[in-house]
N, C-alpha and C positions, 0 to 999 in steps of 0.2 A: 454436458451437465449430468452429474450423477445423482440419482434419486435414492436416498438411503433412509428415509423416515418411515416409521411404522404406519399402518393404515389408520384411517380416521373412521370411527364408528359414529353412527347417528341413527335416530329413530324416525322412520318414515311417517309414523302416525302423529308426529308433532305438527303436521301441516294443518293450519287452522281452517282452511277453506273446504276440506273434504270430509264428509261424514263417513264413519266407519261402515264398511259393507261386509257381508259374509265372505269368507274366504272362497266360497264356491263361485263367487262372481269374478274371481281373479282369472286372468287368462291362463291357459294350460301351461305356459312356459314357466319354469322355475329357475331362478338364477343359479341355484346350486346344481341343477341338472343340465345347464347349458354348456356346450363345449367352448373351449377357449376361442375358437374362430367364430366370426360373425355369422348369424343366421338371420334371415329376413323373410318375412311372409311376402313382402313385395319390395324388390330392391329399389333404393333411392334413384331417382332419375339422374342420368349423366348430364354434367354441365355442357358437354359438347352437343348432346341431343337437344338441350333447351336453347342453345345459341343458334339463331337463325339469322342469316344475313350479316353484313358487316356491323361492327360495334358502333354505337352512337358516338358522334363527335363531341368535343368539349362544349361547343355552343348548343348542340341539341340537348345534352344532359342539363346544362344550366337553364335552358328555357322551360324544361318540364319539371323542375323542382317545385313541389307543392309548397305554397306559402299560406299559413293560416291568415284569416282576415285580420285587419288591424283592429285592435281592441277586443279580440276574442278572449273569453274567460280562460283562466288557467286550467290546464288539462284537456283542452279542446284538441281533438284528433282531426287532422286535415289529410284525408286519404282520397286521392282522385281515382285510382284504379279499382275496378270491381273484380279483378281476377284474384282467385284465392291463391295465396303463395304456397309453394311446397313446404311441408313441415317434416323434417327428418328427426327421428328419435334415436338416440344411442343410450341404452341403459346398460351400465356395466358395474361390475364388482370384482372382487378378487378371484371369483370362480369362473366368470364368463362374461360375454357380451351379447346384447341383443341390439340389432340395428334394423330399423324399418321406417318406411314412409307412412305417415298417418293420413287416413282419409278425412278425419275430423279431429279437431284439437281436443275434444273431450276424451279421446282415447288415452291421453296422457295421464288421466286421473288414476287409472289402474296401476300405473308404475309408481306414481307418487304415494300410493297407499301401501306399497310393499314395505314390510318391516325389516327385511334383511339389509345389512349395510351395503351401500353402493351409492352411485351418483346417476342421476337422469339428466341427460343433455338434450334439450330441445332446440333444434336449429331451424329457425324460420328464414327461408331464403327469398327475400323480396318483401316489399311493402305494398299491400293491396287488400281489399275486402275488409272494410271497417268492422263488420260484426265478428270476424275471426279475431281481430286484435282486442275487441271489447271482451270477448270470451276469455282470451289469454289473461287479460287483466283480472278477471273475476277468479279464474282458477288459481293463479299464483298470488292473488291478493296484492297486486302491484299498486303503488301510490299513483294517483292520476298524473302527477308531474313526472314520475318516472316513465310511465307509458307514453306521455306526450313527447319526452325527450328521445325515446327510442323510435317513435313513428315520424315525427316532424323533423325531417332532415333539411339541411345539415345542421349539426350541433357541434360546438367546440368540444374537443376531448376533455373529459372531466370525470370526477368521481363524487357521487352523492350517496349518502347513507340514509336509508329509510327503515322503518320498523319491520324487522324480519327479512330484509333483503337489502342488497347494495347494488347500485347502478354504476356501470362503467361505460363511458363513451370513448371509443377509439376510432382511428381512421387507418384503413389499409391502402397501400399504394401498389400500383402495377403499371406496366407499360402496355399501351394498346398496340394494334397492328401498325399504326402510323409512327410508333416510337414516342408518342406523347405520354406524359405522366397523368394517370387518372387516379383519383382517390375515391374511396367508398367508406361510408360510415358503418361501423359495427357496434351494435348495442349489446352489452353483456349485463345480465341481471343474475345474480347468484344468491342463494340462500342455503338453508339447511338441507343438503341432499339434492339440490337441483341447480342447474345452470341453464339460463335461457339466453340464446343469441338471436339477434335480429339483424339480417344483412340488408343493406340498401339495395343491392342488385343481386339477382339470382344466378348470374352467369359465371361468376368467378369469385374466388376468395383465396386466402393464403393459409387455410386451416387444415389442409390435407395431411400435413405432417403430424398434427395432433390426432387426427382420426386414425392414422396408421399406427401411432403408438398405442392407442386404446385397442385397436383390432388385434395387434400382434402381441400386446402385453409387454412392450419394452419398458424398462425402468420400473418404477413403482407407482405410476400414475393410476392404475386400476386399484391400488390399495390406499389411495389418498381420498381426501374429501373434495367438496365442490370448490373450495377456495383454491386448491391446487390446480384444478382444471381451469378456473378463471385466470390464474397466473400463466398456465401453459398457453392459453389463447392470446394473452397480451404479449407473451414472449414470441410467439409466432408472428404476430403483427409487427413487432419492432424488428425482428430479424429479417423480415421481408423487405425492409428498406435497403439492406446491403446489396443484394443483386441488382436492384434498380439503380442504385448509386454507382455500382461498378460499370453498368452499361452507359450511364451518363458520363462517367470518367473516360470511357473509350470514345464517346462522341466528342468530348472536349479535346482529346488528343488529335482526332481527325480534323477538327475545326482549326486547331493550332497550325497544322500543316497548310490548310487552305488559307489561313490568314497570312502566313508568310508568303504565299503565292499571290496574295491580294485578289482572290477570286470574288466575283461580284455578289455571289449568294452568301458570302460569309456573314454579312451583317444580320441577315434574317435568321441564320442558324444560331448566331450568338444570342439574339433576342429570344429564340425558342428555348435554348438551354437555360438562360436566366429565368425565364418564366417557369420552367419545370422545377428549377431549384427553389424558387420562391414558393411553389405549391408544396414541395416536400417540407420546406422549413415551417410553413404554416401548419403542417400536420404533425411533425415530430416535436416541435417546441412545447405545445400544451400537453403532449403525452408524457414528456419528461416530468412536468408538474403533477400529472396524474399519478405516476409511479412514486414520486416523492411523497405525495399525500398518503399513499398506501403504506409507505415505510414508517410513518409516524406511529403506527400501531394503534390508531384510534378505532379501527373497525373490529367489533367483537366476532365477526364472521371469519376473520383471517387468523389462522393459528400462528403461533410464534415460529413453528418449524417451517412455515412457508415464506417467512420474511426474508431469509437469506437468498432464496431464489428470485424474489421480487427485486432485491438489491442488485442481483446480477443483471436482470433485465434493465434496470435503471442505468447501469454502466453501459449497456449496449445502446441505450437511447442517447447517452452523452457522446458515444463514439459516432453515432449517425449525425448528431448535430456538428461535431467537429469536421466530419467529411463534407457536410453541406456548406459550412462556412468556408472551408478550403476551396471547394469547387466554385463557390460564388466569387471569391476573390480572383481565382484563375479566370473565370468567365469575364469578369470586369476588365482584367488586363488583356484579354483577347481583342477587345475593341481597339485599345491603344496599339496593340500589335498589328491589327489589320490596317489602321490608319497609317502607321509607319510603313507597312508594306505598300500601300497605295502611293504614299509620298515617294518611296524609293523607285517605284515603277514610273511615276511621273518624271522623276529625275533622269531615269534611263531614257525615257522618250525625248526629253529636252536635250539630253546629251547627244543623241543621234541626230536630232534636227540641227543642233548647233554645229556639229561636225559637217553635216551636209551643206549648211549655209557657208561655212568658211571654206570648204573645198571648192564650191562653185563661185566663190567671190572673185578670185583672179580670172577665171574663165569669163565671168560676166563683165569684168572690167575690160578685158581684151576685146570681147565681142562688141562692147559698147563704144570703144574707141574707134574701131574700124567700121563701125556702123554709121559714123557721121558722114554726111553727104557734102564733102568738099570737092571743088572743081580742080582736078589736078592740072588742067590746061592753063588755069589762070595764074598759078604760081608754082615754081619748082619745090616749094616747101609744103605744099598741100599733099601729104601722104605719098611720097615718091615711091614707097615700097609696094604700093598697089600695082605698079608696072613691072615689079620684079618677076623673073621667070619662076622662081621657087618661093614666092611670097606666101601663098596659101598653105603649102605643106609646112613651111617654117612656122606659121602661126599656130597650126594644129599641134606641132611638136612642142612649142612653148606651153600651150595649154596642157598637154599630157604631162610634161615635166613638172609643171606647177602643181597639178593634182597629185602626182606621185610623190613629190617632195613633201607636200603637206601631210599625206597619209603616213609616210615614213616618220616624219617629225612627231605626229600624234602617237604612233606606235612606240617610239623611243621614250616618249614622256609617260607611257602607260595609260593612255586614254582610249585605247582600242583593245578588244578582247574581252573574255569573260571576267577577268580580274581588273578591268579598267577602272580607274578612279581619277578624279580631278585633284591632283596634288602638285607638289613642287617637282615631282619626278617619279621614277619607278619606286614602288613600295619596297621598303627595306626588309630583308629577310630577318626572321627572329634568330637570335643567337642560340 
């Protein structure tokens, strides 16, 4: 996607929550004096360093989701963890970038007072420590309902407009180490000159591509406003669905081969794939509605130059939905394919048993006849062949000939071999 629009200017001193301070209180960094590459007083923590042990399972994550009490007043925050989440700040403009991890959320106030054009992106990685989020709400003048939707997860993807800022709720998807689809809420609040993101989990996200674009200055993202950064985040979230769906498509192809072989574990694999596709569908369907609401142009914080890019992201969301529906139909057909394979396998087993039964039928008949205990002395008609010199070898020869004759007959009819079938004769060759 090519970025070709001019930079968006804005006044940092329009923030209603911050009283003006002397310029002497400003940190020594000056955006005009910063180099194009990132500088950080303390580098942000690595996600690999924060990840300790195996990732939680789907059941474990579902059991620890905080739920506000029934009948709680609007705007109630329900945060169980007391651990302070990492807060990473990326402050950028056309001249340079500053990236650092904040020790306290109040440090962001200095960047919000900066009068030079640019955007301040505050990335809160994880939900914990209620006083921190209370302070975030005070600094950015967030509506209580907006702060509640960001903190109390999970929420349905949506877009809400408030005075001075707009709230976007999106869901990111990824595959865990077990190959299961996991979703994570991403709350985006943007206003004049700032973007606030709150991630549900601190260990992973899909926003590294946006960070690299800002650090390296690719495109015109550093010359655009906060609305363009909000679009870039949504675009990264939607595009992350494609590699996940590609891996699921490979799984479906493998399951299709197993279904043809009628393997016993296929039914569980089909169930897991259908469950993952349902999870993705629940995430992407409302996000399409979110993007559609942004395209209406009702938000004064989104410039008209950004709408074509949002429309492109909307097209990507529609493509994801088409892939999901296609894979769901394919997964549903896999169960019929598996049952057909099981039926064919059972027919093969029954064919073998039937052939064995018919082969041993004449042998059983002969053995049964000569197994009758008749007194040969009482009558010359009572099995006189029992006294023949070669009676026993002749009987074995007859049994062998009967078996050989039946097997040859079955082979001529096409009932034996890999291409065996029960028909009127050998299968005809195609012209």
